[in-house]
DOPA-140539 format. One record per residue (C-alpha): residue in one letter; chain; x, y, z; residue number from 0. Coordinates in steps of 0.1 Angstrom, whole numbers. Example, Ala and Ser with C-alpha at 12.3 -4.5 7.8 and 13.67 -1.06 7.14 Angstrom:
BEGIN
<node papa="A" nulum="A" x="123" y="-45" z="78" gunu="0"/>
<node papa="S" nulum="A" x="137" y="-11" z="71" gunu="1"/>
This chain:
BEGIN
<node papa="M" nulum="A" x="0" y="0" z="0" gunu="0"/>
<node papa="E" nulum="A" x="28" y="24" z="8" gunu="1"/>
<node papa="H" nulum="A" x="44" y="19" z="-27" gunu="2"/>
<node papa="L" nulum="A" x="10" y="30" z="-42" gunu="3"/>
<node papa="I" nulum="A" x="10" y="61" z="-20" gunu="4"/>
<node papa="A" nulum="A" x="45" y="69" z="-31" gunu="5"/>
<node papa="L" nulum="A" x="32" y="69" z="-67" gunu="6"/>
<node papa="L" nulum="A" x="6" y="96" z="-60" gunu="7"/>
<node papa="P" nulum="A" x="30" y="126" z="-64" gunu="8"/>
<node papa="L" nulum="A" x="42" y="111" z="-97" gunu="9"/>
<node papa="L" nulum="A" x="7" y="106" z="-110" gunu="10"/>
<node papa="S" nulum="A" x="-4" y="141" z="-99" gunu="11"/>
<node papa="S" nulum="A" x="23" y="155" z="-122" gunu="12"/>
<node papa="M" nulum="A" x="8" y="137" z="-152" gunu="13"/>
<node papa="P" nulum="A" x="-26" y="153" z="-160" gunu="14"/>
<node papa="A" nulum="A" x="-29" y="134" z="-194" gunu="15"/>
<node papa="L" nulum="A" x="-27" y="101" z="-176" gunu="16"/>
<node papa="Q" nulum="A" x="-53" y="112" z="-151" gunu="17"/>
<node papa="V" nulum="A" x="-77" y="121" z="-180" gunu="18"/>
<node papa="I" nulum="A" x="-71" y="87" z="-196" gunu="19"/>
<node papa="V" nulum="A" x="-77" y="68" z="-164" gunu="20"/>
<node papa="G" nulum="A" x="-108" y="89" z="-157" gunu="21"/>
<node papa="G" nulum="A" x="-121" y="83" z="-192" gunu="22"/>
<node papa="I" nulum="A" x="-116" y="46" z="-189" gunu="23"/>
<node papa="V" nulum="A" x="-134" y="45" z="-155" gunu="24"/>
<node papa="A" nulum="A" x="-163" y="66" z="-169" gunu="25"/>
<node papa="L" nulum="A" x="-167" y="44" z="-200" gunu="26"/>
<node papa="T" nulum="A" x="-166" y="13" z="-178" gunu="27"/>
<node papa="C" nulum="A" x="-194" y="28" z="-156" gunu="28"/>
<node papa="V" nulum="A" x="-215" y="36" z="-186" gunu="29"/>
<node papa="A" nulum="A" x="-210" y="1" z="-201" gunu="30"/>
<node papa="M" nulum="A" x="-220" y="-14" z="-168" gunu="31"/>
<node papa="V" nulum="A" x="-252" y="7" z="-167" gunu="32"/>
<node papa="L" nulum="A" x="-261" y="-2" z="-203" gunu="33"/>
<node papa="R" nulum="A" x="-255" y="-39" z="-196" gunu="34"/>
<node papa="A" nulum="A" x="-277" y="-38" z="-165" gunu="35"/>
<node papa="N" nulum="A" x="-305" y="-22" z="-185" gunu="36"/>
<node papa="R" nulum="A" x="-302" y="-48" z="-212" gunu="37"/>
<node papa="D" nulum="A" x="-301" y="-76" z="-187" gunu="38"/>
<node papa="K" nulum="A" x="-331" y="-62" z="-169" gunu="39"/>
<node papa="A" nulum="A" x="-351" y="-62" z="-202" gunu="40"/>
<node papa="E" nulum="A" x="-342" y="-98" z="-209" gunu="41"/>
<node papa="V" nulum="A" x="-352" y="-112" z="-175" gunu="42"/>
<node papa="P" nulum="A" x="-385" y="-131" z="-175" gunu="43"/>
<node papa="P" nulum="A" x="-413" y="-118" z="-153" gunu="44"/>
<node papa="P" nulum="A" x="-415" y="-133" z="-119" gunu="45"/>
<node papa="A" nulum="A" x="-439" y="-162" z="-114" gunu="46"/>
<node papa="P" nulum="A" x="-473" y="-152" z="-104" gunu="47"/>
<node papa="G" nulum="A" x="-485" y="-162" z="-70" gunu="48"/>
<node papa="T" nulum="A" x="-516" y="-184" z="-64" gunu="49"/>
<node papa="I" nulum="A" x="-550" y="-169" z="-65" gunu="50"/>
<node papa="G" nulum="A" x="-552" y="-174" z="-28" gunu="51"/>
<node papa="D" nulum="A" x="-521" y="-152" z="-23" gunu="52"/>
<node papa="A" nulum="A" x="-535" y="-124" z="-44" gunu="53"/>
<node papa="M" nulum="A" x="-569" y="-125" z="-29" gunu="54"/>
<node papa="L" nulum="A" x="-560" y="-130" z="8" gunu="55"/>
<node papa="H" nulum="A" x="-560" y="-93" z="17" gunu="56"/>
<node papa="F" nulum="A" x="-596" y="-91" z="2" gunu="57"/>
<node papa="Q" nulum="A" x="-609" y="-120" z="22" gunu="58"/>
<node papa="G" nulum="A" x="-600" y="-107" z="57" gunu="59"/>
<node papa="P" nulum="A" x="-589" y="-123" z="90" gunu="60"/>
<node papa="A" nulum="A" x="-614" y="-153" z="87" gunu="61"/>
<node papa="A" nulum="A" x="-597" y="-166" z="56" gunu="62"/>
<node papa="L" nulum="A" x="-563" y="-162" z="73" gunu="63"/>
<node papa="L" nulum="A" x="-575" y="-182" z="103" gunu="64"/>
<node papa="D" nulum="A" x="-587" y="-210" z="79" gunu="65"/>
<node papa="I" nulum="A" x="-554" y="-211" z="62" gunu="66"/>
<node papa="Q" nulum="A" x="-536" y="-213" z="95" gunu="67"/>
<node papa="R" nulum="A" x="-558" y="-242" z="106" gunu="68"/>
<node papa="E" nulum="A" x="-551" y="-260" z="73" gunu="69"/>
<node papa="I" nulum="A" x="-513" y="-255" z="78" gunu="70"/>
<node papa="R" nulum="A" x="-516" y="-267" z="114" gunu="71"/>
<node papa="D" nulum="A" x="-534" y="-298" z="102" gunu="72"/>
<node papa="M" nulum="A" x="-508" y="-305" z="76" gunu="73"/>
<node papa="L" nulum="A" x="-480" y="-301" z="101" gunu="74"/>
<node papa="R" nulum="A" x="-498" y="-325" z="124" gunu="75"/>
<node papa="Q" nulum="A" x="-500" y="-351" z="96" gunu="76"/>
<node papa="C" nulum="A" x="-463" y="-345" z="88" gunu="77"/>
<node papa="T" nulum="A" x="-455" y="-352" z="125" gunu="78"/>
<node papa="E" nulum="A" x="-475" y="-384" z="123" gunu="79"/>
<node papa="Y" nulum="A" x="-458" y="-395" z="91" gunu="80"/>
<node papa="Q" nulum="A" x="-424" y="-388" z="106" gunu="81"/>
<node papa="G" nulum="A" x="-433" y="-410" z="136" gunu="82"/>
<node papa="R" nulum="A" x="-443" y="-438" z="113" gunu="83"/>
<node papa="I" nulum="A" x="-410" y="-434" z="93" gunu="84"/>
<node papa="A" nulum="A" x="-390" y="-434" z="125" gunu="85"/>
<node papa="E" nulum="A" x="-407" y="-466" z="136" gunu="86"/>
<node papa="C" nulum="A" x="-400" y="-482" z="102" gunu="87"/>
<node papa="V" nulum="A" x="-364" y="-473" z="104" gunu="88"/>
<node papa="R" nulum="A" x="-362" y="-487" z="140" gunu="89"/>
<node papa="I" nulum="A" x="-377" y="-520" z="128" gunu="90"/>
<node papa="M" nulum="A" x="-354" y="-521" z="98" gunu="91"/>
<node papa="R" nulum="A" x="-324" y="-515" z="120" gunu="92"/>
<node papa="E" nulum="A" x="-334" y="-543" z="144" gunu="93"/>
<node papa="E" nulum="A" x="-340" y="-567" z="115" gunu="94"/>
<node papa="N" nulum="A" x="-306" y="-558" z="100" gunu="95"/>
<node papa="R" nulum="A" x="-290" y="-565" z="133" gunu="96"/>
<node papa="R" nulum="A" x="-307" y="-599" z="136" gunu="97"/>
<node papa="Q" nulum="A" x="-296" y="-608" z="100" gunu="98"/>
<node papa="T" nulum="A" x="-261" y="-597" z="107" gunu="99"/>
<node papa="E" nulum="A" x="-259" y="-619" z="139" gunu="100"/>
<node papa="L" nulum="A" x="-273" y="-648" z="119" gunu="101"/>
<node papa="L" nulum="A" x="-246" y="-643" z="92" gunu="102"/>
<node papa="D" nulum="A" x="-219" y="-641" z="119" gunu="103"/>
<node papa="K" nulum="A" x="-232" y="-674" z="134" gunu="104"/>
<node papa="I" nulum="A" x="-231" y="-691" z="100" gunu="105"/>
<node papa="E" nulum="A" x="-196" y="-678" z="93" gunu="106"/>
<node papa="R" nulum="A" x="-184" y="-691" z="127" gunu="107"/>
<node papa="E" nulum="A" x="-200" y="-725" z="121" gunu="108"/>
<node papa="Q" nulum="A" x="-184" y="-727" z="86" gunu="109"/>
<node papa="S" nulum="A" x="-150" y="-718" z="99" gunu="110"/>
<node papa="V" nulum="A" x="-153" y="-743" z="127" gunu="111"/>
<node papa="Q" nulum="A" x="-164" y="-770" z="103" gunu="112"/>
<node papa="G" nulum="A" x="-136" y="-760" z="79" gunu="113"/>
<node papa="R" nulum="A" x="-110" y="-764" z="107" gunu="114"/>
<node papa="A" nulum="A" x="-125" y="-797" z="118" gunu="115"/>
<node papa="H" nulum="A" x="-126" y="-810" z="83" gunu="116"/>
<node papa="R" nulum="A" x="-89" y="-801" z="78" gunu="117"/>
<node papa="E" nulum="A" x="-79" y="-818" z="109" gunu="118"/>
<node papa="H" nulum="A" x="-94" y="-852" z="98" gunu="119"/>
């Protein structure tokens, strides 16, 4: 940073360079503004909301309470479904553990039989 500050007196003695740098900065700013305007014109319009969203302020607080009840019922159903899913996962985990234990027993028996067969 200090070496840039040391260049300041040198640059202040060159007005032509200051004009060139200022012109480049101004052209860059104008180009950015024009590009933003062009990009803004090419952007598709935002997706419209549902009719319920548009008409909610006309329906009043009663409609809002109905919607809140529906949301509460949906959340209650989601909670029930999550409980069922958790129970299914628990059952699958237990079954997986049982099958793993069974496979371990089979492997132990086979290794014991293999050793016994080699000894004879």
